[in-house]
N, C-alpha and C positions, 0 to 999 in steps of 0.2 A: 704577299700583300705588304706594301710599303708602310713603315711606321707612320702613324698620323698623330701620335700623342703630342708632338711638338706644337700642334695647332692650339693646344690649351695653354701654351706659354703666355705670359702677360704682355708680350710684344704685340699681340694681335687683338683686334676687335671682332665682334661677331660677323661683321661683313667680310672680313678676311677669311674666316673659317668657311663661310658659305661660298665664297669665291673659289677656294681651293677644292672643296667637295664637288661643286658643280663642274669645274673644269676637268677634274679627274674623271668624272663620269662621262663627260663629253669626249675627252681624249680616248678613253677606253672604247667608246662606240665608233668613233669616226676615223681615227688616225691609222688604224691597221689596214685600211683599204687603199691608202695612197701608194701609188707605184713610184719607187725611187729610181727607176731605170734611167730616166732622163732628168737630171738634177734641176735644170732650168724650169722644165715643165712642172716638176714636183713642187718647186718653190712658189711658182705662180699659183698653183692649185692650193697650196697650204695657206698662202696669204688670203686668197679668196675665201677659203673655208673659215679661217680665223676671223675674217671680217664678217662673214655671214653669221657666224656663231656669236658675234658681239664681243669677242675677246679683245679685238684691236682697239676698242674704245679706251682701254687702259693704257695704250701705248703713247698717247698724247693727252695733255691736260686740257681741260676747258679753259677758255679765255679767262685770265685773272686768277687761275687756280694753280697749285703746285702739283707736280706728278706725285702719285702715291707710290713710294718706293717699295713698301711692303707688298703691295699688290703686284708690282712688277716682278719682284723676287719670287713670290709664290707662283706666279704664272710661269716664269722661266724654269723654276725647279720642277714643276709638274709636267710641263711639256718635255723637258729634257729627259725626264724619267721614262716617258712614253716614246719619244721620237726626237732625236737630236736635230733633224732638219726642220721640224715644226718649231722647236725652240729658236733656231736661227731665224726663221721667217718672222716670228713675232719680234725678236730682239732688234732686228734691223729696221723694222717699222718705227720702233721707239727711238733708237739711236739716230737713224737717218733724219728724223724730224725733231730731235730733241732740242736743237738750237732754235727752231721755229716755235716749238711749244713754250720754251722758257724765255726767249728773247725776241721772237719775231714780231713784226708789226701786225696790226689787226688785219690788214689786207693780206699779208703772207699767211697768217693763220687761217683766214677765211678761205683762201684759195686751196691750200694743201691739206690741212688737217682733216677736213671731212672726207677727203679722198683716201688718205693713208689709214684713217681709223675705220674705214669700211672695207678696205682691201681693193678699192678701185684704182689705186696708184701704189707703186712700190718705191720705197725711198732708200737712200744710201748716204753714208757719212764719209766724205772724201778728205781725209786729213794726212795720211801717210804718204811720203815721197820716197823715191829710190835711195836718197842719201840721208833721210831723216825719218826714223821710225819713232822711237821713244823721245828723241830730241826734237820736239815740235818747233822749238824756237829757231831751229836751223832750216826751216822751210824756205825754199827759194822760188816757188811758183809766184808769179807776179799778177797783180791786178792794177792796171794803169788807168788813171782817170782819162776819159775820152768824152768831152762834152758833158752831157747829163748822165753818162754811164761809165762803165769800166770795160777794159779789154783784158781777158785772162789768158795767160800763157804759161805752159809748164806741164808737168806730169804728176799724176797721183798713182800709187800702186797699192796692191793688197787691199783693194776696195771691195768689201763685201756687197753683194748685189750688183757689182759692176757688170754691165752687159744686159741686165734685165730691169734695172731701175728706171722709173719714170722721172725722178727728180733726185738731184744730188745737193747735199749741203757741202760747199767747197770752201776751203780755207786757203787764202793767198796773201802775199805780201803787198800791202799798200804803202808801206814805207814811212809811216808817221814817226817812227823811231827805229833804232836797230833792234835786232833780236825779237823777243816775244812781243814787244809793244808795237811792232809794225805789221801785225797780221790782222786781217778782217775776214768775215764770214759772208758767204753769198748763197742765195738759192739759185740753182742752175737746172732748168728742165733738161732732160736727156736729149731732146730733139733740137737743142740750140746749135746752130751752125758752127762748125769748128771743133765740136766735142766728138772725139772718136774713141772707140775701144781699140787700143793698140795691141793688147794681148789678153787672152783668157788664161788664168792660172789654175793648174791642176794640183790638188793637195790630197793628203792621205784620207781625209774624211770629206768627200766631195760636197762642195757648195759653191754657188756662183762667186767668183773672184776675178778681178780684172785690173789691168793697168790702163789708166785713162790718159789721153793726150789732149790738152787744151791748146789749140792753135788759133790765136786771134779770136777767141770766143767773146763776143760782145753781149753784155747784159746791161739792163737799165739800172739807174741809180736805185730804183725800188727793190732791186735784188739784194742790196746790202742788208745784213741782219745786225740790228743792235747798234750800228754806228761804226765809223772807220776806226781802226786800231783796237777794236775790242775782241778780235778773233781769238786770241790766245785765252783770254778769260772765259769766253763763251765755250771754247773747246774743253777747258779744264772743268768748268761747271757741269757741262753735259756728262763728261767722263766721271765726275764725282758722283753723279746720280746713277749712271749705268754700270760703274765698276762693281758695285755690290751685286748687280744682277748677273754678271759673269760668274761670280762666286756661286750664286744660286743655281745657275745652270750646271756648274761642276758638282754641286751637291745633288742635283737630280740624277746625274750620271752615277755618282757614288751610291746613292740609295738603290738604284736599279742593280748595280753590281753586287751590293750586299744581298739584296733579295735573291738574285740569281745564285750567289754562292751558298746561301742558306738552303735553297731548294736542292742544289747539287749535293751538298754534304749530307743532307738528311735522306736522300733517295739513292745515293750511290753506295754500294756495299764493298767492303774489302775484308776478306777472310771471315765472311759471314756476319759482319756487323757494319752499320752505317759509318761513313767517314766521320760523322759528327761525334762518334764515341772516342775518337783519338784526341788526346789532350793537346797535341800540337795544332790540330785543326781548330779546336775550341779557342786556342790562343789567337789564331789568325782572325777568327770571327769576332772575338772580343776587341781586338785592335781596330778592326774595320768599324765596329759599332761606335767605339769611342771617337774615332776620326770623323764619322758622320755627324754625331751630336755636337762635337766641339766646333765643327765648321758651321753648323746651323746656328749655334749661339753667336758666333762672330758676325755672321751674315745678317741675322735679324736684329742684332744690336745696332749695326750700322744703319740698316733700313729704318728702324724705329727712331733712331736719333735724328735722321734727316727729316722724317715725317713729323717729328715733334718740334721742328723749327730751327734746328742747328743750321747756321748759314753754310758751313762746310763740314764735311765728314771725311776729309782727306785721309787722316790717320786710320780711322775706323774702317773705311772702305778698302784702303790698301791692305790692312791686316786681314780682312775678310777674303779678299781676292788671293793674296799670297797663300794663306793657309788652306783655304778650301780647294783651290786648284791643285796645289802640290799634294795635299792629302788624298784628293780624289784620284790622282794618278796612282798613289800607293794602294788605295782600296781596290781599284780596278785591276792593278797588277796582281794583287793577292787573289782576286776572283778568277783571273785567268789561270793562275797557278793551281788553284783548287779544282779547276775543270780539267786539268791534265791536257792531253793532246787535243781534246775538243775545244779548249780555250783559244787555240790559235787556228782553228778551222774557219775558213771564210764563211760568213753568214751567221755564225753564232753570235748571240747577243753580246757576250763579254768581249769577243773579238772586235765587234763594231765599237763598243764603248772604249776599248783600248786605243783605237784610232781617233775617236772623236775627242777624247779628253786632252790630247797633247797640245793642240793649238790654244787652248784656254790659258795655258801657262805663259803664252807669248803675247796674244793680242790684248789691246786696251791696257798696256803696261805690263811688260814681262816681269817674271818673279823677282829677278835681281833689281829691277827698277823699283818695285814695290818695297824692297828692303831699304833702298836709299831713301825713299819717301818716308817710311816709318822712322828710320834713324834721324832724319832731319827734323821731323815733327817732334820726336821725343827729345832730342838734344836742344832744339829751339825752345821747347816749352820751359 
């Protein structure tokens, strides 16, 4: 049983505790029956289930309201503890339409948010390019003015939900200024002519990923989100919100690994006594528990600060993501070690967690990039 005492921390309101308890019960009942053999089909099913259960309503804010980051983090932590692909399905609905929720026009919000928040449409966030991952300002995909609309040309890669999404939030260079100031954001339905899935990408923890090719993709002027030249700021604001939730997913993986390790060492016997009687094993369990709680404190501090009205939580979110993802990797590695040979056996929970955690130290800002962000924020202050 995962530790729940953190829900009594002052970061949370009663509604957050009720949300976490209700989702944990739902996930325990529903997620075990999902077949992961076909990843695309499993993601579609999970999005539909999350929509049907009402959980996706938290992935996008109501018009005029802010996203509740504590709720997002609690949901991601809980889902990740139960099923990493369910966490992915939820997270991409929020990230994919985050720009629409926070900066979209009333028409864009009315068209897409009811669909993504009920699971009727799948969304994706198309920011990364082959030559620009963390260096967003180096994006080269173009959006050229054409009459009352724009023509998009270029490639996006490592796009989560690529190939199964119904709508993409796409960032392209409109050229108002060089570098970061010349980017804009667009809503692009997946069936827009000229938008092709160039390649599906296979990774160690399967989920839908693709490279997208935009070849003379024409979109109306109404597809522009928040105004020309605002794309970089929009992207950073969305990531500012959702970066803490990546840390929360890592925390969910770490909590599950700790639970699995405790179960293992208390039931596995060596020389007539449980593994948990060994002082070295106790040391490993203690280190894992400290890493889990320290991660949770950083995550929910960042989420609380954002929900309390802080305009930006760049430093706090970067600290949470850096620490929680790196420490979750260590927690899971210890859990694998404590399982011995079973820890690397395909199909074991800790083996799955070992594969799932690695990508979280890379996407939405790699660990070393977070160190740069933290240093600049600290030195600049």
